[in-house]
C-alpha positions as CSV (number, residue, x, y, z in Angstrom):
1,X,-8.6,27.8,10.5
2,X,-5.0,27.1,12.3
3,X,-4.4,30.5,13.4
4,X,-6.9,33.1,14.9
5,X,-6.0,36.7,15.9
6,X,-7.9,38.4,18.8
7,X,-7.2,41.9,18.7
8,X,-8.1,43.6,22.1
9,X,-7.7,42.3,25.2
10,X,-10.6,43.5,27.0
11,X,-14.0,41.8,28.0
12,X,-15.2,41.5,24.6
13,X,-11.6,39.6,23.0
14,X,-11.5,37.8,26.1
15,X,-14.9,36.6,25.7
16,X,-14.3,35.5,22.0
17,X,-11.4,33.7,22.8
18,X,-12.7,31.6,25.7
19,X,-16.1,31.1,23.6
20,X,-13.4,29.7,20.8
21,X,-11.7,26.7,23.1
22,X,-14.8,25.8,24.5
23,X,-17.0,25.3,21.3
24,X,-13.7,23.1,20.0
25,X,-11.3,25.5,18.3
26,X,-7.7,23.9,19.2
27,X,-5.5,25.6,16.7
28,X,-3.1,28.5,17.9
29,X,-5.0,31.3,19.4
30,X,-3.4,34.7,19.3
31,X,-4.6,37.3,21.8
32,X,-3.2,41.0,21.3
33,X,-3.7,43.8,24.1
34,X,-2.4,47.2,23.8
35,X,-2.2,47.2,28.1
36,X,0.2,45.4,30.0
37,X,-2.4,43.9,32.3
38,X,-4.4,40.5,31.8
39,X,-8.2,41.6,30.9
40,X,-9.9,43.4,33.5
41,X,-13.2,44.6,34.2
42,X,-14.2,48.1,33.5
43,X,-17.5,48.8,35.3
44,X,-15.7,49.1,38.9
45,X,-13.0,51.5,37.4
46,X,-16.1,54.9,38.6
47,X,-17.4,52.8,41.1
48,X,-16.0,50.2,43.7
49,X,-12.4,50.3,42.6
50,X,-12.5,54.3,42.6
51,X,-13.8,54.5,45.7
52,X,-11.3,51.9,47.1
53,X,-13.7,49.9,48.2
54,X,-11.7,47.1,46.0
55,X,-8.3,46.3,44.8
56,X,-6.8,45.9,41.5
57,X,-6.5,42.1,41.5
58,X,-10.0,42.0,42.7
59,X,-11.3,43.4,39.0
60,X,-9.1,40.9,37.1
61,X,-10.8,38.7,34.5
62,X,-8.4,36.2,34.2
63,X,-6.7,35.0,37.4
64,X,-2.9,34.4,36.7
65,X,-3.3,30.8,37.7
66,X,-5.8,30.6,34.9
67,X,-3.7,32.3,32.2
68,X,-1.7,29.2,31.3
69,X,-4.7,26.8,30.9
70,X,-6.2,29.2,28.3
71,X,-3.7,28.0,25.7
72,X,-3.3,31.6,24.5
73,X,-0.3,32.8,22.6
74,X,-0.5,36.7,24.4
75,X,0.9,39.5,23.2
76,X,0.2,42.5,25.9
77,X,1.8,45.8,25.9
78,X,1.7,45.7,22.3
79,X,-0.6,47.6,19.5
80,X,-2.1,46.6,16.5
81,X,-0.9,49.2,14.1
82,X,-2.5,48.0,10.5
83,X,-4.5,45.4,8.7
84,X,-3.5,43.6,6.1
85,X,-6.5,41.7,4.6
86,X,-4.7,40.8,1.2
87,X,-1.9,38.9,3.1
88,X,-4.5,38.0,6.2
89,X,-1.4,39.6,8.5
90,X,-1.9,41.7,11.7
91,X,0.9,44.6,11.7
92,X,2.3,44.9,15.7
93,X,3.8,47.7,16.7
94,X,4.5,49.1,12.9
95,X,7.0,46.2,12.7
96,X,5.9,42.8,13.1
97,X,3.1,41.0,11.1
98,X,1.2,38.0,12.3
99,X,-0.6,35.6,9.9
100,X,-4.1,34.8,10.6
101,X,-7.1,32.4,8.9
102,X,-9.8,33.9,11.5
103,X,-9.6,37.4,13.0
104,X,-11.9,39.0,16.0
105,X,-11.5,43.0,16.2
106,X,-12.7,43.9,20.1
107,X,-10.1,46.9,20.3
108,X,-12.8,48.6,22.0
109,X,-13.1,52.5,22.3
110,X,-11.1,55.7,23.7
111,X,-12.0,58.8,25.7
112,X,-12.8,61.9,23.7
113,X,-10.7,64.9,25.0
114,X,-11.5,68.3,25.2
115,X,-9.8,70.7,22.3
116,X,-6.8,72.8,23.9
117,X,-6.6,70.8,27.3
118,X,-3.0,72.0,28.5
119,X,-0.6,69.5,30.0
120,X,-1.7,70.5,33.8
121,X,-1.6,67.3,36.6
122,X,-4.6,66.9,37.6
123,X,-6.7,66.3,34.7
124,X,-8.1,63.2,33.8
125,X,-10.0,60.8,31.2
126,X,-10.8,57.4,32.5
127,X,-10.9,54.2,30.7
128,X,-8.0,52.2,31.8
129,X,-7.2,50.8,35.2
130,X,-3.9,53.1,35.1
131,X,-6.5,56.1,34.6
132,X,-8.7,55.0,37.8
133,X,-5.8,54.2,40.1
134,X,-4.3,57.8,38.8
135,X,-7.7,59.5,39.5
136,X,-8.2,57.4,42.9
137,X,-4.5,59.0,44.4
138,X,-6.0,62.6,43.5
139,X,-9.2,62.1,45.0
140,X,-7.9,60.8,48.3
141,X,-5.8,64.2,48.5
142,X,-8.5,66.1,47.6
143,X,-11.0,64.8,50.4
144,X,-8.0,64.8,53.1
145,X,-7.4,68.7,52.0
146,X,-11.5,69.8,51.5
147,X,-10.6,70.0,47.9
148,X,-12.8,70.4,44.8
149,X,-13.3,67.7,42.3
150,X,-14.9,69.2,38.7
151,X,-16.5,66.1,36.5
152,X,-17.2,67.9,33.1
153,X,-19.8,65.8,31.5
154,X,-23.2,64.3,32.9
155,X,-23.3,61.1,30.9
156,X,-23.1,57.8,32.8
157,X,-19.1,57.5,33.5
158,X,-19.1,61.3,34.6
159,X,-22.2,60.8,36.8
160,X,-20.5,58.0,38.0
161,X,-17.4,59.4,38.9
162,X,-19.4,62.3,40.6
163,X,-21.4,59.7,42.7
164,X,-18.6,58.3,43.7
165,X,-16.5,61.2,44.6
166,X,-19.0,63.0,46.3
167,X,-19.9,59.6,48.6
168,X,-15.9,59.8,49.4
169,X,-16.9,63.2,50.8
170,X,-15.4,65.6,47.8
171,X,-16.8,69.0,46.5
172,X,-18.4,67.9,43.3
173,X,-19.3,70.2,40.3
174,X,-20.5,68.6,37.3
175,X,-20.5,70.5,34.1
176,X,-23.0,69.6,31.4
177,X,-22.9,71.1,28.0
178,X,-26.4,70.2,27.2
179,X,-29.7,71.5,28.9
180,X,-30.8,68.4,30.4
181,X,-28.0,65.5,31.0
182,X,-28.8,62.4,29.0
183,X,-31.3,63.8,26.8
184,X,-30.2,62.0,23.8
185,X,-30.2,58.4,25.3
186,X,-33.0,58.7,27.6
187,X,-35.2,61.7,26.4
188,X,-35.7,65.1,28.5
189,X,-38.1,63.6,31.0
190,X,-35.9,60.5,32.2
191,X,-32.7,62.6,31.8
192,X,-34.0,65.5,34.2
193,X,-34.9,62.1,36.5
194,X,-31.1,61.4,36.5
195,X,-29.9,64.7,37.4
196,X,-32.1,65.2,40.3
197,X,-30.3,62.3,41.9
198,X,-27.0,64.6,41.9
199,X,-29.1,67.6,43.4
200,X,-30.3,65.2,45.9
201,X,-27.0,64.4,46.9
202,X,-25.7,68.2,47.4
203,X,-23.8,67.7,44.0
204,X,-23.5,71.4,42.0
205,X,-24.8,70.2,38.7
206,X,-25.1,72.9,35.9
207,X,-26.4,72.7,33.1
208,X,-25.7,74.6,29.7
209,X,-22.4,74.9,30.8
210,X,-19.6,74.6,27.8
211,X,-16.1,74.7,29.1
212,X,-13.6,76.5,27.2
213,X,-10.6,76.3,29.2
214,X,-8.4,75.5,32.2
215,X,-5.8,77.4,34.2
216,X,-2.7,76.6,36.9
217,X,1.0,77.1,36.8
218,X,1.8,73.1,36.6
219,X,-1.5,71.5,38.3
220,X,-5.0,72.2,37.2
221,X,-6.6,75.2,39.8
222,X,-9.6,76.4,38.0
223,X,-12.0,75.3,34.8
224,X,-13.2,78.1,32.8
225,X,-16.5,77.6,31.2
226,X,-18.0,79.7,27.8
227,X,-19.7,82.6,29.7
228,X,-16.2,83.5,31.4
229,X,-16.8,82.0,35.1
230,X,-14.3,80.1,36.7
231,X,-14.7,76.8,38.8
232,X,-12.1,76.1,41.4
233,X,-10.7,72.7,40.9
234,X,-7.9,70.4,42.6
235,X,-9.1,67.7,40.5
236,X,-10.8,67.1,37.2
237,X,-12.2,64.1,35.5
238,X,-13.3,64.9,31.6
239,X,-16.2,62.1,30.9
240,X,-17.7,63.8,27.2
241,X,-18.0,60.3,25.4
242,X,-16.0,57.9,23.5
243,X,-14.7,57.2,19.7
244,X,-14.3,53.8,18.6
245,X,-10.5,52.7,18.0
246,X,-10.5,52.1,14.3
247,X,-7.6,54.2,13.0
248,X,-5.1,51.4,12.9
249,X,-7.7,49.9,10.0
250,X,-8.1,53.3,8.0
251,X,-6.2,51.4,5.3
252,X,-7.6,47.9,5.5
253,X,-10.4,48.1,3.2
254,X,-12.8,47.4,6.0
255,X,-15.7,49.5,6.0
256,X,-15.7,52.3,8.6
257,X,-18.4,54.2,9.8
258,X,-18.7,54.9,13.9
259,X,-16.8,51.5,14.1
260,X,-16.2,48.5,11.9
261,X,-19.6,48.0,9.8
262,X,-20.6,44.4,10.1
263,X,-23.3,42.3,8.6
264,X,-26.1,41.1,11.5
265,X,-24.3,38.1,12.3
266,X,-21.0,40.6,12.9
267,X,-18.6,39.8,10.3
268,X,-17.0,42.5,8.5
269,X,-15.0,40.5,5.8
270,X,-15.3,36.8,5.3
271,X,-13.1,35.4,8.4
272,X,-13.3,38.2,10.2
273,X,-15.8,39.7,12.6
274,X,-15.7,42.2,15.0
275,X,-17.5,42.7,18.7
276,X,-17.8,45.3,21.8
277,X,-17.7,49.1,21.5
278,X,-15.9,48.8,18.2
279,X,-18.3,47.2,16.3
280,X,-21.5,48.5,14.4
281,X,-23.9,46.1,13.2
282,X,-27.4,45.8,11.8
283,X,-29.9,44.2,14.4
284,X,-32.8,42.7,13.1
285,X,-34.4,42.9,16.2
286,X,-34.9,46.4,16.1
287,X,-34.5,46.7,12.1
288,X,-31.4,49.1,12.4
289,X,-27.7,49.3,12.9
290,X,-26.1,50.2,16.3
291,X,-22.8,50.2,18.2
292,X,-23.1,49.9,21.7
293,X,-20.9,50.9,24.8
294,X,-21.9,48.7,27.6
295,X,-21.3,46.1,29.3
296,X,-23.6,43.2,28.5
297,X,-23.1,44.2,24.5
298,X,-18.9,43.3,25.1
299,X,-19.5,40.0,26.9
300,X,-22.6,39.1,24.8
301,X,-20.9,40.2,21.7
302,X,-17.8,38.7,22.1
303,X,-19.3,35.4,22.1
304,X,-21.7,36.1,18.9
305,X,-18.8,37.0,16.9
306,X,-16.6,33.7,18.0
307,X,-19.2,31.8,17.1
308,X,-20.3,33.4,14.2
309,X,-16.3,33.1,13.1
310,X,-16.6,29.5,13.5
311,X,-19.8,29.2,11.8
312,X,-18.8,31.5,9.0
313,X,-20.9,34.0,7.1
314,X,-23.3,31.9,5.6
315,X,-24.3,29.7,8.4
316,X,-24.0,32.4,11.1
317,X,-26.9,32.9,13.4
318,X,-27.8,36.9,13.4
319,X,-26.8,38.7,16.4
320,X,-30.3,40.2,17.8
321,X,-29.7,41.1,21.7
322,X,-32.1,43.4,23.9
323,X,-29.6,45.8,24.9
324,X,-28.9,46.1,28.6
325,X,-26.8,48.1,30.6
326,X,-26.9,50.1,34.5
327,X,-25.3,52.4,36.4
328,X,-24.8,52.7,40.2
329,X,-25.2,56.1,41.7
330,X,-25.3,57.1,45.0
331,X,-27.9,54.5,46.4
332,X,-29.9,54.2,43.3
333,X,-29.3,51.5,40.4
334,X,-30.3,52.6,37.4
335,X,-31.0,50.0,34.6
336,X,-32.0,50.5,30.6
337,X,-32.8,47.7,28.4
338,X,-34.0,48.5,24.9
339,X,-33.2,50.9,22.1
340,X,-34.9,53.9,22.1
341,X,-35.0,56.8,19.1
342,X,-35.7,60.6,19.4
343,X,-39.2,61.3,20.3
344,X,-40.4,57.9,21.7
345,X,-43.5,58.3,24.0
346,X,-42.6,57.4,27.7
347,X,-44.7,56.6,30.3
348,X,-43.7,55.8,34.2
349,X,-45.8,52.6,34.7
350,X,-44.8,51.7,38.5
351,X,-43.6,53.8,41.3
352,X,-42.9,57.6,40.6
353,X,-40.4,59.6,39.3
354,X,-40.2,62.2,43.0
355,X,-39.7,58.9,44.9
356,X,-36.7,58.1,42.9
357,X,-38.1,54.4,42.3
358,X,-39.8,53.9,39.2
359,X,-40.4,51.8,35.7
360,X,-40.5,53.7,32.5
361,X,-41.5,52.4,29.4
362,X,-40.9,53.4,26.2
363,X,-42.9,53.4,23.1
364,X,-42.3,53.2,19.5
365,X,-44.6,52.2,16.3
366,X,-46.9,50.0,18.3
367,X,-44.4,48.3,20.3
368,X,-42.4,48.5,23.6
369,X,-38.8,49.4,22.8
370,X,-37.3,50.4,25.7
371,X,-37.7,50.4,29.7
372,X,-35.4,52.3,32.4
373,X,-36.0,51.5,36.1
374,X,-34.8,53.5,39.3
375,X,-34.4,50.5,41.7
376,X,-36.9,48.4,39.8
377,X,-34.5,45.2,38.9
378,X,-36.8,42.3,38.5
379,X,-39.3,44.5,36.6
380,X,-36.3,45.9,34.1
381,X,-35.2,42.1,33.6
382,X,-39.0,41.3,32.8
383,X,-39.1,44.1,30.2
384,X,-36.1,42.7,28.4
385,X,-37.8,39.6,27.6
386,X,-40.9,41.3,26.4
387,X,-38.9,43.7,24.3
388,X,-37.8,40.6,22.7
389,X,-41.3,39.5,22.2
390,X,-42.0,42.9,20.3
391,X,-44.9,43.1,22.6
392,X,-47.3,46.3,22.8
393,X,-47.6,48.5,25.6
394,X,-50.6,47.1,26.8
395,X,-49.7,43.7,26.6
396,X,-46.6,44.5,28.7
397,X,-48.5,46.2,31.2
398,X,-50.8,42.9,31.1
399,X,-47.2,40.9,32.1
400,X,-45.2,42.8,34.4
401,X,-45.6,41.6,37.6
């Protein structure tokens, strides 16, 4: 390969590009990113950066003095708009074409917007550095005026934003359409445990609360619920999930189905791999297809995709990680490892939900497939190894220390 193009200049794309260099690829390496910024870390956007505890420079993944050493051909502030597999070209901004011999697709995902949201100031999505800085500026005004923040969606991003805003001193209401937050990801019992953190910290969490609209002359002043109730709002953050960025690939011939469909090695086509939020691949450890929106998967998946590209589809090793993610809310570190199914048995095996310090194990078909910990970091990391070893619940209980 003389030219490798990496589309997506965030964590997965950067890790792929770095790995290509570290593993000996010395050809042209093009990195295309839709944002003007050099790659940066996204988890702080809902936590430390939003809270003003760190500044934008501190979340960079690529220090300015290191950019030249990497030997990348940067194309920042430019968007891939199409892929021509036959010609082996990426179309950029609908005009320019960049030839490639190898391609890494790492275009991530974009936040879903509620239908019919009016163009009012004060209604935000959170995905980018600029999104975070805009919300932070709004939060500072809300806190100084004793105003009200409304977060739509009690998933992990929405919950982290709510926790950050509440800790900063704002009045916070969280609106969740489901009866229990995170029920699809964690099940009812553990979703209720996550909800309890909001109640403990004075957040007005309302479940079964769908949003029908917003009102205000120029800036948002209220959120209208489906039951007709209006919630006062000086700042609104919508966090109702994300969708993989695959629009630019619709005419490419690649298989798209909730992401770029790949084999177990990350290959979507010969000489084409995908990584991070946009990739949907077969994980042989859990014998299922999965697409993950976790920091760890972006980092590990970027490295795996680069090595798969260098090895080729015949020699590449399957990418079979145990998924891992964490969420910092209030004074609690929530960690999860594994991959669970609806209806899996769950058992608290250490601590108690009432004390907000516990470890819960998920069991499916006779083996431990997941573990959720509230302020139990050592045990959670042990569980990641046990899940990889496909142990039973009894075996796991015997090995946890």
